[in-house]
N, C-alpha and C positions, 0 to 999 in steps of 0.2 A: 142798910145799904143799896137798896133796890126797892125800898118799901112796896111802891105801890106793884110791882110785877110778882110781888109775894102774895098779895090776896087776889086769889084764882077768880073769884065771881065779879072783882074791879075790873082785872084784866079782859075776861070774856065781855063784859058790859063796851069797854071801850074798842074791842075789838068790833060789836057788832056794830056801835057807832063809827068807827073808822071805816069798815067794808061797806057803810049809807055813805060816805064820804064826808066827816066829820074831820077835819082837819086838827081840830083842838085836840079830840081822842088820839089820830094818830100820833100826835105831836108827845103828848101825854106818856104814849107806850114806847117813844124813842127817848125821850128826852134821857131818862135815867141809866139808857146804855151807850149815850153819844160819846164820852171821852173814853169806856173804855174800848168802843168800838174803834175809834180813832186811832188807838194807841196800838190796837192789833192790824189796822190797816198799815201805820208804818212799820210795824214788824215784819207784814209781808211783803212788802214793796221791797225792803232792802234798799242798799246803796244807790246800787245800779236803776233800779227801776224807779226812786225818786228824782232823778233826772229828768224821767219822760214823764211821770205823774205825782203831781203834788196830792197828799193826805186828805187836804181839806175837798179838793176836788171828786175825789174818789168816793167820801164820805157822803158828799151831796149826791153824785151818783146813786150811791146806795140807796140814799133814801128817798130817792125819785123812783127807782127800780120796785122798792118794798111797796109806797104808795101805791103803784099802779096793779100789784100783785097782792096786796093784802087780803084779798078774798082766798085766796091759795094758800094761807097761812094757817098752819094747826096747832093751837096751844097744846103742848104736853108737858106743860109744867115751867118751874120759874125759867130755867135755862135754854127753853126752846126760841124764845126771839131772839136772843143774843145767837145762839147756833143759826138760824134762819138768815138773820144780816150775815153773819160773817160768811157765811155761804155765798151770799150776793156778792161778798165785796171778794171773795175767793175768785169766783169765776168772772167778774170785771176785771182784775187785776190779770189773769191766765187769758183773758180775750187780747186784752190791751197789749201786754208784750208778746203775742203769738200775731198781732196786726203790726207791730213797728219791726219785729223780725223782719215779716214780710215784706214790708217797706222797703229796708235797710238792703234785704237782698235782692229785691228788685233793681234801684240804683244800683249796686255793683254789677250785677248783670249787665246794665246797659253800657 
């Protein structure tokens, strides 16, 4: 299923390369997780937030944030990268929803 992510030595090598700016290595790490991550993003958004946030856009933002912060990621086994990416997605969705509520509340008060 996630072949490459089951080989710890290979993952650690890809992580080091990605931390050094190698985008191909970063892509190799994320590629096997992308479909599952997108499915989970859709679930987290629910129907109401899907009107505000496109799941594909959220996925792109998660990838960008992951690339920027890959140096802080710590490999702890096969599921750790997926969990880290899902955490980034959850935080982005939460902050986006809060920002939208604040904008909407501001418009009502005016």
